[in-house]
N, C-alpha and C positions, 0 to 999 in steps of 0.2 A: 552276280556281277554288279559292280558299282555303277550307279545311274549315269555318272559323267562319262565313263567308258562306253556304256551302251549308247548314249546320245552321240558320241563321236563316231561309233561304228555304223550307226543307222545310215542306210542309203549307200554305203560303200560297196565296192565290188572286190572280192578276194579271189586269189588263186592259192590253193593249198596243194603242194606237191607231196608225193608219197602218201596219197590220201588213205590208203588201206593200212598204213602203219600206225604204230602205237601213239606217237605224239599227235600226228595229223588227225586221227579219228577222234581223239579227245578234244582237240581244238574245234573241229567241225561241230561236234556235239554241243560245245559251249556257245557256239554262235547261232545255233539253229532257231532260236526264238527271237532273234533280232531281224528287223526288216532290212535285209541286205541280199546281195547276190554272192553265191559261193560256187566257184568252179573247182572241182576236185579232179586232180590229175593222178592217174594210177596206171600201172601196167596190167592190172587185173581186169577181168571182164565185167565184174559186178561189184558194186559197193553197197553196203547196207543203207537202206533209205532212212532218211531222217525227217520227221514231221515237225513243222514249226512255221515261223513267219518268213524264214529265209527261203529264197529261190535257189535250188541246187541245179548245177549242170555238171555232168561227169564227162571227162575227156580221157580217153585211153591212148597210151602210146609209150614208147621207150624214151627215157629222159636223155639218152645219149644221141637221139635223133635231132639234128639241127632244125629240120623242117617243122617239127612239132611246135616249136616255141612261138613262132609268129602268131599262130592261132591261140595258143595257151595264154599269152599275155595281153591279148586284145581287150581294151577297155577296162583293164584291171587297175585298181587303186593301190592295193597292198598284196604283196606276195609273201607267203610263209613257205620258205623253201626247206622242206624236211626230207625230201627224197634222197636216197643214197644207199650205198652198201655199208653195213655197220659192223662187220666182223674184223677185228684186228688180224686174225689168223688167215682169213681169206685174202686180205690185202697183202700179207707177207708172201703168200703162195703165188699170187698173180697180181703184181703191181699195176700192170696195164689195164686189166679189167677194173681194178679199184679206181684208177685214174679216170676211166671212162664213166664210172658211176658217181664219183665224188668231186671231180674237178671240171670235166668237160661240160656237164649240164649247167654249172654256174656260168661258164663262159658263154654258152649258148643263150642263156637267159639274158645276160648283160649285153651281148651283141644284138639280140633281137630288140631289146629296149632302145639301144643306140640307133639301130637302123630304122626303126619305126617311129622314133621321136617320142616314145612313151617315157614317162619318168615316174614309175611307181616307187613305193617304199618297199624294200626287200628286207625281210627279217630271216636270218639264217640260223639254223640250229648247229652250233659248234659243240665242242666237248672240252671238259677241263683237262683231259689228258694231252691236249695240244702243247701244254707247257712241259711235258715230260715228267721228271722227278724233282719237284721243287725242294729247295734246301731248307726253307723255313715255312712255317704255318702261322696263321691262315694265309691264303693266297689271294691277291687281288690282281688288278690289270697291270701293275708295274712289273710283275714277274716276267722274265725273258722267256720266249718260246724256245725250247730245246726238245723238239719231238724225237722220240726214240722208236717210233713205229712208222711204217709206210702209211698206215691209215691216218695217223695224226699229221704226218707231213702233208698229205693231200688235203686234209681239212684246213690246214694253215694256208695252203695255196689257194683254195677256193675263197677263204676269208679275205686274203690279200687282194684277189681279183675284185671282190666286192668293194673293198675299201678304195681301190684305185678308180673304178668306174664311178663311185660316189664322189671321190675327190675331183674327178673331171666333170661332174655335174650331170652325168647321164641318168643316174638314179639317186635315190637316198638309200643307204644301207647300214645295217648293224648286225652284229653277231652276238648271240647269247651262248656262252660256253657253259654247258650244263654239267653238273655233277651226276651222281648216281640216281637216276629217276626211277620211281616205282609207283604203283597204284593201279587201279582198275584199267582195263583196256585189253586189246588183243595181244597174244603172245608174240614175243620178238621172233623175227625170222632168223636171227643169229643165235647160235648156241651159247656164245660168250657174252650175250647181253641179257639184261633183265633178270639177273640172278636172284635178286631179292624176291621178285614176283614168283620165280620158279620155286624157290624154297617155301614160300607161302602155300603154293599149290600142293607141294609134296607133303607139307605138314597137315593140310586139310585131308589129304588122302591117307593119312596115318603112316606115311613113310618116314624112315629116319632121315635126318639132315646130315650132310657131309661137309666137313671143314678141312681145308688144306692146312696141315700143320697145326700151329696153335692159333691161327686166325688173328694175329696181332696187328695186321695192317689196318690203318684208320681210313675211313671213307666218310664222305658227306652225302647223306641220303636225303633226297628232296621229293616230296609228294607231287604227283602229277598235276593236281589242281593248282598248286602253287606255281608250277611251270607255265601252265596255260595262262594264269593271271599275269605272270611276268611278260609273256609275249604280247598280250593284249594291252598292257600298260605301256610297253615299249612302242607299240604302233601309234599310240597317242602322243608320244614324246620324241618323235623322230628329229625334230629340230635340234635337240640336245644330244641325241644318240648317234647321229649320222657320222659315218666314217670310223666308228669305234667298235670295240668288242668289250664284253663284260662277263665276269665270272658269276654264275648264278648257282647258289646252293643255299642250304639251310643255315650255314655258319656254325653248325654243330658237328663234331666228329664222333664217330662210333667205330670201335673195332669190329671186324667181321664176326669174330666170336660173340661179341656182345649182341649183335643184331640177330644172329641165329638163335641164341638163347631167348631173346625177346620174342621172336616168332614162335618158337616152341612153346613158350609159356602162354602166349595169348591164344594160339591155336588150340592148346589143350583145354583152355577155359571154354572155348566154343564147342569143341567136339567131345570133351570128356575123355579123350585118349591121350596118354602121355607120349611125348615125342622124344626120342633119343637123338643125341648129336654125336656123331662119330668122326674122329680125327683120322685123316688118311694122308699118305704121302702125296705131295704135288705131282701131277703127271709130267712126263718128260716133254720138253719143248714149250714150257709155259713162258709166255712173254714177260720180259722184265717190267713191263708197265703194270703187271699184276702185283708187283711188290712195292707199290707206291703208298705214301701217306698223303692224304689230301683233306684239307678243310677250306672251304671257300670263305672269302670276305666280300660279301655283295654290297657293302655300304655305299659305294659310289653309285651303283645302279639304284639302290633304294633312295638315296638322296635326290636323284634326278626325277624318279618316277613315283615315289611314295610307296613302292612295292615292299611288302613284308611277308615272309613265309608264315602261314597260319597253322600248319600242321606239324606237331611234334612227331617224332618217330613212332611213339606208342600209338598216338591217334591215327597216324597214317596207316600203320599196320592193321589196326582195328578196322578202319574203313575198307581196306583192301580185302581182309578176311570176309567181311560182311558182303562185299560185292561178289566175291568168288563163290561164296555159299549160295547166294540168291540167284546167281546166274549159272550155277552148276559148271563152273569153269575148271576146277582142279582136274 
């Protein structure tokens, strides 16, 4: 971590929601050696203990419960709001439950801040799919939002509430819309998330990898450490990021087929076992959002914060393979 970021974060008090999740657990781990206070909010009974200079406090509760938030935000300087339901398909099946998981908690946070006179900085994890199916690449913040799923519609709603409360001066807030994130960390709770990590695990287990059709669709894959770095740099630059959203990705596009072949090649070098890739017909009911082409243009965010992704796809896959091998995760 850069010394200027570390100096800025020292002495701060953080709230991290969705603390048992993929992004939150990586962020907490990156902060553990800084002298600060970290409140981790989760639905689960127990979180992994982290040893370091940070003082940890764990709070358990349902994020849709309004009464939880008065206590959760107390004396907090920065909120990293990562909690939520992450499956596109679950959202389509039950929009009300998805609303209660992805929109209502944001309103509860914002109203608690307003009521209690707190004015924390709120950094929200959005998704690049909020824009729907962009007609040109790469994509930056000028692209109009045309969400084509309930999940993305709700992410836009939560983001807009954050912008509104920031505009009214009750908080400062920004949203980082993330592309396809991969790297070490716990498995995703949603079957339609974390596909690159899932394929890396399968490759290490000696299983064949499956590809829908010809795998021609282009994605922008970004390594988890680069995402953590983006959020930490964002927290230091809230004067310039307030009331805005930013598209965060590597700026490099790779077809799904290319990525699976890269995983198979690098896993085989680690294990000595060749990995086959089989093309299968897409299952019925596949969301149209799966047929998108997306490459991020994060230059605006980079210009403001100095952030630059440091991990190429090959390096990121290698680091993820090494982590899964040494932690026996596959």
